[in-house]
Structures are given as structure tokens and as C-alpha cells.
Wavefront OBJ file of the C-alpha trace (Angstrom):
o trace
v 130.725 5.283 71.271
v 127.768 6.536 73.361
v 129.279 10.043 74.092
v 129.911 10.657 70.500
v 126.402 9.889 69.582
v 124.820 12.269 72.576
v 127.416 15.100 70.902
v 125.892 14.691 67.224
v 122.394 14.732 68.595
v 123.101 17.959 70.448
v 124.671 19.602 67.468
v 121.784 18.824 65.267
v 119.322 20.426 67.777
v 121.255 23.877 67.925
v 118.823 26.942 67.243
v 119.731 30.346 65.520
v 122.317 32.590 66.767
v 121.871 36.023 68.030
v 123.336 37.322 64.663
v 120.765 35.277 62.752
v 117.749 36.507 64.826
v 118.760 40.272 64.365
v 119.184 39.967 60.586
v 115.637 38.005 60.365
v 114.363 40.913 62.332
v 115.664 43.630 60.480
v 114.564 42.057 57.185
v 111.104 41.568 58.681
v 110.841 45.108 59.803
v 112.058 46.379 56.389
v 109.105 44.328 54.583
v 106.759 45.689 57.216
v 107.533 49.036 56.772
v 107.293 48.893 53.016
v 103.742 46.997 53.463
v 102.578 49.880 55.791
v 103.786 52.536 53.474
v 101.940 51.162 50.842
v 98.685 50.699 52.856
v 99.121 54.341 54.035
v 99.589 55.483 50.485
v 96.722 53.699 49.338
v 94.503 54.956 52.070
v 95.519 58.499 51.379
v 94.853 57.901 47.320
v 91.466 56.270 48.208
v 90.121 59.417 50.543
v 91.505 61.827 47.941
v 89.891 60.238 45.009
v 86.597 59.917 47.257
v 86.669 63.539 47.710
v 87.346 64.304 44.045
v 84.361 62.233 43.333
v 82.128 63.981 45.761
v 83.444 67.327 44.536
v 82.553 66.511 40.983
v 79.122 65.094 41.807
v 78.458 68.327 44.004
v 79.456 70.459 40.970
v 77.120 68.401 38.717
v 74.323 69.039 41.068
v 74.732 72.597 41.433
v 74.854 73.181 37.622
v 71.854 71.039 37.000
v 69.784 72.932 39.701
v 70.889 76.293 38.152
v 70.278 75.504 34.704
v 66.633 74.294 35.381
v 65.655 77.549 37.036
v 67.286 79.587 34.377
v 65.593 77.929 31.912
v 62.182 78.674 33.846
v 63.015 82.189 34.397
v 60.765 84.172 32.364
v 58.587 81.267 31.203
v 54.952 82.217 30.991
v 53.609 79.166 29.017
v 53.065 79.135 25.262
v 52.504 82.798 24.795
v 55.743 83.603 26.343
v 54.462 87.151 27.413
v 54.162 88.278 31.033
v 50.529 87.795 32.521
v 48.626 90.822 33.034
v 47.998 91.641 36.429
v 51.037 89.929 37.837
v 53.764 91.226 39.834
v 56.728 92.243 37.513
v 59.602 89.987 37.806
v 63.242 90.370 36.887
v 64.067 87.046 35.440
v 67.782 87.136 35.858
v 69.672 89.515 38.443
v 72.486 89.400 40.912
v 75.710 91.069 42.010
v 79.097 90.871 40.587
v 82.282 90.098 42.561
v 80.596 90.227 46.009
v 83.102 89.692 48.975
v 82.465 86.172 50.408
v 80.908 86.568 53.883
v 80.948 84.046 56.716
v 77.961 82.051 57.706
v 77.548 80.400 61.377
v 75.199 77.750 62.544
v 71.953 78.795 64.268
v 70.505 77.424 67.696
v 69.039 74.423 65.670
v 72.459 73.341 64.473
v 72.188 74.054 60.925
v 73.358 76.963 58.425
v 70.396 79.415 57.896
v 71.286 82.789 56.980
v 69.116 85.739 55.988
v 70.486 87.258 52.833
v 69.823 90.898 54.139
v 71.984 90.195 57.217
v 75.724 91.048 56.445
v 78.312 89.483 58.516
v 81.892 89.728 58.658
v 84.061 88.756 55.468
v 85.935 85.687 55.312
v 89.218 87.409 54.856
v 90.985 84.261 53.516
v 92.251 85.983 50.303
v 89.799 83.777 48.405
v 88.775 84.632 44.922
v 85.466 86.965 44.790
v 82.090 85.316 44.048
v 79.023 86.560 42.137
v 75.446 86.367 43.549
v 72.877 85.082 41.166
v 68.985 85.816 41.440
v 66.719 83.869 39.364
v 62.850 84.843 39.365
v 60.329 82.361 38.056
v 56.611 81.505 38.609
v 57.883 77.889 38.982
v 56.794 74.580 37.511
v 53.558 74.727 35.518
v 51.050 72.040 34.775
v 49.324 71.550 31.416
v 45.677 71.393 32.180
v 44.956 69.540 29.006
v 47.422 67.048 29.187
v 45.453 63.630 29.368
v 48.655 61.751 30.398
v 49.016 63.568 33.577
v 45.737 64.866 34.374
v 42.741 62.533 34.765
v 40.291 65.309 34.205
v 41.828 66.999 30.956
v 38.766 66.345 29.139
v 36.710 68.399 31.680
v 39.293 71.050 31.574
v 39.051 71.347 27.730
v 35.246 72.072 27.935
v 35.547 74.445 30.863
v 38.386 76.417 29.403
v 36.502 76.903 26.003
v 33.471 78.900 27.808
v 34.649 82.299 29.013
v 31.756 82.196 31.692
v 33.158 79.137 33.541
v 35.077 79.346 36.716
v 36.458 75.792 37.572
v 39.681 73.872 36.495
v 40.950 70.664 37.721
v 44.597 69.976 38.825
v 46.503 66.649 38.270
v 45.726 65.790 41.931
v 44.005 67.189 45.065
v 47.625 67.842 46.705
v 49.122 69.767 43.843
v 50.940 72.626 44.993
v 49.178 75.851 43.145
v 47.622 77.734 46.200
v 44.607 77.863 48.209
v 41.609 80.356 48.524
v 42.813 83.971 48.409
v 46.184 83.000 46.560
v 46.736 83.749 42.764
v 46.809 81.238 39.943
v 47.987 82.169 36.392
v 46.290 80.458 33.188
v 48.329 80.773 30.050
v 47.897 79.718 26.652
v 49.465 80.614 23.219
v 47.004 83.695 22.851
v 48.198 85.327 26.285
v 47.997 84.543 30.062
v 46.152 86.037 32.840
v 46.063 86.283 36.785
v 43.072 85.178 38.713
v 42.425 84.866 42.479
v 41.189 81.477 43.690
v 37.791 81.701 45.094
v 37.512 78.125 46.315
v 39.508 74.956 46.165
v 38.011 71.326 46.905
v 40.604 68.888 46.282
v 41.672 69.026 42.782
v 39.121 71.612 41.808
v 40.089 75.101 41.564
v 37.312 77.808 41.442
v 38.624 81.394 40.393
v 36.560 84.532 40.954
v 34.714 86.435 38.123
v 35.031 83.520 35.673
v 37.740 83.153 32.803
v 36.397 86.165 30.929
v 38.074 84.507 27.841
v 38.304 81.275 25.912
v 41.616 79.221 26.422
v 43.019 77.054 23.781
v 44.885 73.951 24.422
v 47.675 73.834 25.508
v 46.651 75.624 28.769
v 49.502 76.045 31.611
v 48.546 76.782 35.125
v 51.266 78.412 37.470
v 51.172 79.703 40.875
v 50.409 83.232 40.910
v 52.948 84.693 43.047
v 56.528 84.480 41.630
v 59.608 83.506 43.630
v 63.203 84.525 43.615
v 65.789 81.772 43.953
v 69.241 83.191 45.418
v 72.657 81.599 45.014
v 75.378 82.965 47.242
v 78.840 81.414 48.369
v 79.551 81.864 52.020
v 82.518 80.621 54.016
v 81.560 78.102 56.627
v 82.544 78.564 60.337
v 82.601 74.842 61.268
v 83.493 74.961 64.838
v 81.212 78.143 65.665
v 84.037 80.196 66.959
v 83.838 83.784 65.830
v 87.597 84.288 66.350
v 88.394 81.398 64.041
v 86.361 82.798 60.911
v 89.671 82.936 58.871
v 90.560 79.625 60.116
v 91.887 77.588 56.737
v 90.207 74.419 57.766
v 86.897 76.130 57.698
v 85.427 75.665 54.295
v 83.149 77.169 51.820
v 79.562 76.194 50.318
v 76.846 77.504 48.350
v 73.694 78.727 49.901
v 70.399 78.702 48.037
v 67.163 80.442 49.082
v 64.901 77.643 50.822
v 61.585 77.519 49.218
v 59.660 76.517 52.081
v 60.840 79.330 54.335
v 58.229 82.290 54.216
v 61.029 84.978 55.026
v 63.233 83.798 52.195
v 66.141 82.569 54.285
v 68.974 80.483 52.557
v 70.125 77.141 53.631
v 73.312 75.369 52.961
v 72.812 73.987 49.552
v 76.259 72.357 48.466
v 79.675 72.087 50.370
v 82.927 72.739 48.646
v 81.830 75.778 46.266
v 84.328 78.503 46.606
v 83.384 80.927 43.852
v 80.360 81.326 41.587
v 81.108 83.367 38.605
v 78.037 84.453 36.171
v 78.333 85.822 32.589
v 75.229 86.899 30.561
v 75.375 85.997 26.991
v 74.096 89.134 24.885
v 72.638 88.903 21.360
v 73.686 92.103 19.675
v 73.683 91.028 16.040
v 70.056 90.825 14.619
v 71.320 88.580 11.460
v 72.136 85.915 13.828
v 69.203 85.619 16.299
v 69.722 83.650 19.699
v 73.379 83.674 19.415
v 75.530 85.391 22.034
v 78.133 87.618 20.569
v 79.626 88.803 24.074
v 79.256 87.815 27.600
v 79.139 90.774 30.166
v 79.359 90.596 33.850
v 76.550 91.119 36.213
v 76.236 94.606 37.771
v 78.535 95.634 40.782
v 75.726 96.524 42.902
v 72.251 95.642 43.644
v 71.180 97.259 40.489
v 69.144 95.838 37.367
v 71.178 93.780 35.046
v 72.144 95.864 32.012
v 69.656 95.971 29.112
v 69.716 93.712 26.105
v 68.856 90.453 24.670
v 70.118 87.926 27.191
v 70.094 84.730 25.338
v 72.619 82.608 27.420
v 74.208 82.502 30.790
v 77.842 81.099 31.399
v 78.486 79.485 35.004
v 81.744 78.796 36.386
v 82.077 77.132 39.720
v 85.551 76.865 41.640
v 85.240 73.756 43.779
v 87.354 72.973 46.594
v 87.691 69.475 48.440
v 85.634 69.741 51.640
v 88.128 68.389 53.807
v 91.767 68.910 54.515
v 94.287 66.278 53.128
v 97.842 66.344 52.613
v 99.987 68.728 50.607
v 100.303 68.306 46.915
v 103.858 66.894 46.449
v 103.914 67.175 42.629
v 103.444 70.783 42.593
v 107.063 72.475 42.119
v 105.796 75.438 40.288
v 102.800 77.286 41.971
v 102.117 79.118 38.739
v 101.165 76.129 37.105
v 98.466 75.242 39.576
v 95.881 77.809 38.228
v 92.391 78.026 37.283
v 90.659 80.054 34.868
v 87.313 81.507 36.488
v 86.369 83.894 33.428
v 87.761 82.826 30.011
v 86.349 86.308 29.057
v 88.646 88.256 31.207
v 92.255 89.090 30.305
v 93.523 90.439 33.525
v 92.967 90.181 37.147
v 92.465 87.250 39.636
v 89.399 86.120 37.928
v 91.574 85.201 34.804
v 93.579 82.837 36.600
v 93.494 82.234 40.542
v 96.600 80.506 41.628
v 95.736 79.016 45.221
v 99.229 77.875 45.874
v 100.968 81.204 44.956
v 98.615 83.835 46.281
v 96.705 81.913 48.974
v 99.068 79.202 50.116
v 98.312 79.568 53.890
v 94.409 79.047 53.412
v 94.623 76.671 50.482
v 97.568 74.298 51.057
v 96.252 70.888 51.630
v 93.116 71.240 49.376
v 92.384 70.332 45.857
v 90.499 72.489 43.215
v 88.804 72.011 40.035
v 86.744 74.399 37.902
v 83.434 73.400 35.982
v 82.105 75.586 33.570
v 78.839 75.493 31.517
v 76.903 77.674 29.023
v 73.006 77.657 29.520
v 70.886 78.585 26.693
v 67.952 80.780 27.887
v 64.971 80.126 25.942
v 62.579 83.105 27.421
l 1 2 3 4 5 6 7 8 9 10 11 12 13 14 15 16 17 18 19 20 21 22 23 24 25 26 27 28 29 30 31 32 33 34 35 36 37 38 39 40 41 42 43 44 45 46 47 48 49 50 51 52 53 54 55 56 57 58 59 60 61 62 63 64 65 66 67 68 69 70 71 72 73 74 75 76 77 78 79 80 81 82 83 84 85 86 87 88 89 90 91 92 93 94 95 96 97 98 99 100 101 102 103 104 105 106 107 108 109 110 111 112 113 114 115 116 117 118 119 120 121 122 123 124 125 126 127 128 129 130 131 132 133 134 135 136 137 138 139 140 141 142 143 144 145 146 147 148 149 150 151 152 153 154 155 156 157 158 159 160 161 162 163 164 165 166 167 168 169 170 171 172 173 174 175 176 177 178 179 180 181 182 183 184 185 186 187 188 189 190 191 192 193 194 195 196 197 198 199 200 201 202 203 204 205 206 207 208 209 210 211 212 213 214 215 216 217 218 219 220 221 222 223 224 225 226 227 228 229 230 231 232 233 234 235 236 237 238 239 240 241 242 243 244 245 246 247 248 249 250 251 252 253 254 255 256 257 258 259 260 261 262 263 264 265 266 267 268 269 270 271 272 273 274 275 276 277 278 279 280 281 282 283 284 285 286 287 288 289 290 291 292 293 294 295 296 297 298 299 300 301 302 303 304 305 306 307 308 309 310 311 312 313 314 315 316 317 318 319 320 321 322 323 324 325 326 327 328 329 330 331 332 333 334 335 336 337 338 339 340 341 342 343 344 345 346 347 348 349 350 351 352 353 354 355 356 357 358 359 360 361 362 363 364 365 366 367 368 369 370 371 372 373 374 375 376 377 378
């Protein structure tokens, strides 16, 4: 009786067999592999969506900046005529289909390039890119605006007498220039350049008086115009000259640094692979201010073609800054195409196919094209 009881207890406490353990481990490994695959896929999707979101934000930032400066090009205030005595500016200029050059970091670990200094071509079979130059007198301030200028009433009195010499800016730090610099005053009757004789805080005194009566609104500009240049360059991220054609080195849009006295350019936005600029020309007097055709910029450093430019079309080919993984759903490289110039009928600008014509340098990157047309009011 006792022996039978002990045997029953022993059978009740028996553990898993080796086969059962192996089956359990196999099932666990299968489940774990599935979980890891889902986590890995989710991480790749998150990183890709994050880069695509950054790409879209960068494109919006570039378009906003170019749009603002294009609308300011040729703006001289209410009169909309160039001021007498000012340097003649070409509002919109540039070069068509320039080869993309390489930008290297300087001793201060930043990308700072001289536009007149040419370096090696990127030679990554990338599409060509236009160079855009916009000349403007910059932002103006309405001296009669009582909302933004606390001394607007004094300005109205001063500007109403030709023999007066002093105007008051919105604040003492307003960037209009100092003694010896030029200032432009403009109303609906015209504009004129003056030399600053003295500046005391917000008070600016010009040489030889106003010599004419100004009627509100009266805009004040800096007398020296500035030229803003946009140019796409290839980025050499590891500073190795021999790797200038490395596919993992990206592209960026460079822009003139307004604080640099030599007009050097800094990296403005990463991920811009091509900039295309088309000028909207009004050739039909019966429909004023309507673009009848879009033309390219000149192919050299020549002046833009004559004509009534009423709008500018900007196309940006954006590429994700970082290498991800190959695009698995592309079975036909011809379908992964991006139209850079809707007005072009042939050539690489009509349709750039990175996975067909440039697989070695483009595989692992995503692309998007953003196009907008900016009305030029001046």
C-alpha cells in the first residue's frame, strides 16, 4: 500500500520531456522573430516618414524664402520706379542648367563657399540645377505708419517741408545704415537716394535736405541693394576629396549670407538636389499681368531675356538627407520619375528617373518634387 502511494506521487511530479521543451522553444522563437520583424519594420517606417516629413518642411521653407525675395525684387515703394541716384539692379537673374559643384567644410567646420570660386563637379549623374539671383533693396519701413512708428506724426511734419533733413525710424536699432551710408525715401511721386549725415538713435539726418515734399505713405530703404544668390551644391560630408562622388554624400541649397561682407554663401537647406527656375513672360497686351509662356534663364552669366516678367515658376527636386533602404516596391524604374520642368518636351528635365539613369547614386533615397508659381508684382 505504501509503495503504490509513493509511485503515484512520483508520477504526478513528472516534468516536461525533452521533445516538449524543444517544441515550446521553437514556437517561442517563431513568435519572437515575428515580433522583432514587426519592430524592425516599424522603426524603418518611422525613420522614413520622419525624413519625408523633414523633406517636405525643408521644401516649404525654401519656397517661402524665395517667394518673399522675389516679391521684393524691384520694389521701390509706392512709386514703383527706381530711385534717382541709386545703383541699377537687375531684379531677377541667374544661370540655366549649371553643373552641380562640390562644397567642402572650412576650418570652422561649416560650409561657407565663395560663389566665384569654382570647384570640381559632383559627377554623380545628377540632373543639372539653375542658379537664381534676386536683387532687392530689402525690407522697407513706412515712416508714416502710426502703428509701428511712435514718431510717425513728427515724420509727417518733417517730410512735408523740402528744407528739412531729419526722419525718425521705428526704433534706435532699426537696420537702415549709419553715417556715410545711403538711405532711400520713396512715396507715390517718386524715390530718391540720400547720404546719411548723422544718426542719433532713431533719428536719421540726411545731407542737403530732402529737396522735395514727400506725401504719405513714405517708405525708407537701405540705399545699397543686395543680391541674394541660390545655388545647389553637392556636400562632401566626410571632407575626403577623393570621395566627392560618394553616393552617401548629399546635396544642399546654398544661399548668400546677408551678414557676410564678401557675399559668401552658407548652407541654407539640406536635401535640395535640383533647382529649376522659369520666367513667366506676358506677351499679350490684351491680358496684362498674365504669363503667356515660361522661358529658361540664360545659359551663361548674361542678363535675363528682355520682356515683361510677371511670374516665376520654381521647381525643387528634394532628396531625403540620409540613406535608408532600397525601395522594394519599385519593379519598373521608369515609373519612379519626377517632372522637373512641365514646359519641357524632351531631355532629362522633362522626367528624371533616378532608379533608371542613376541607380548607383540614388538607390536608398526617396525623392519628391515641389513646384510653385510666384506672381511678381514689380
